[in-house]
C-alpha positions as CSV (number, residue, x, y, z in Angstrom):
1,M,-11.8,-33.3,61.1
2,Y,-12.9,-36.6,62.7
3,A,-9.8,-38.5,61.8
4,L,-7.5,-35.7,62.8
5,I,-9.0,-35.3,66.2
6,L,-8.9,-39.1,66.9
7,A,-5.3,-39.3,65.7
8,Q,-4.4,-36.6,68.2
9,L,-6.3,-38.1,71.0
10,S,-4.9,-41.5,70.5
11,N,-1.3,-40.2,70.2
12,H,-0.2,-43.6,68.8
13,R,-1.7,-45.6,71.7
14,W,-5.0,-46.7,70.2
15,A,-4.8,-50.2,71.6
16,N,-4.0,-49.0,75.2
17,S,-6.5,-46.3,75.6
18,N,-10.1,-45.7,76.6
19,I,-10.7,-43.9,73.3
20,R,-12.2,-46.9,71.5
21,N,-14.5,-47.6,74.4
22,N,-15.6,-43.9,74.7
23,M,-16.4,-43.1,71.1
24,N,-20.0,-42.1,71.9
25,N,-18.8,-39.8,74.6
26,I,-16.2,-38.3,72.3
27,Y,-18.7,-37.6,69.6
28,S,-20.9,-35.9,72.2
29,I,-18.0,-33.8,73.6
30,F,-17.0,-32.6,70.0
31,H,-20.7,-32.2,69.0
32,N,-20.3,-34.8,66.2
33,F,-17.2,-32.9,65.0
34,D,-19.2,-29.9,63.9
35,K,-16.7,-27.4,62.6
36,N,-18.7,-24.3,63.7
37,Y,-18.9,-25.7,67.3
38,L,-15.2,-26.5,67.3
39,I,-14.3,-23.0,66.1
40,A,-16.3,-21.5,69.0
41,V,-15.7,-23.8,71.9
42,D,-13.1,-23.0,74.6
43,P,-10.3,-25.6,74.2
44,D,-10.0,-25.9,78.0
45,D,-13.6,-27.1,78.1
46,L,-12.8,-29.9,75.6
47,V,-9.7,-30.9,77.7
48,F,-11.7,-31.0,80.9
49,K,-14.4,-33.2,79.4
50,L,-11.9,-35.5,77.9
51,K,-10.1,-35.8,81.2
52,E,-13.4,-36.8,82.8
53,I,-13.5,-39.9,80.6
54,Y,-9.8,-40.6,80.7
55,C,-9.2,-40.0,77.0
56,T,-6.3,-37.6,77.1
57,N,-2.6,-37.8,76.4
58,P,0.4,-35.8,77.7
59,T,0.1,-33.2,75.0
60,I,-3.7,-32.8,74.9
61,K,-3.6,-29.1,76.0
62,K,-1.4,-28.2,73.1
63,Q,-3.4,-30.2,70.7
64,M,-6.7,-28.6,71.5
């Protein structure tokens, strides 16, 4: 789960993104990638929180 989400977030721009610098925040947003949380959470909430830390890509809404 962890690798899939990070691959989607980075969208092939790992070196140019804030993702590396926000790993602690990302773990927090995704509740340590807990599958039960991820099933229940509203995808729009995830997108909003990721936008707050500038860790999105053009297709983030579709990915969530």
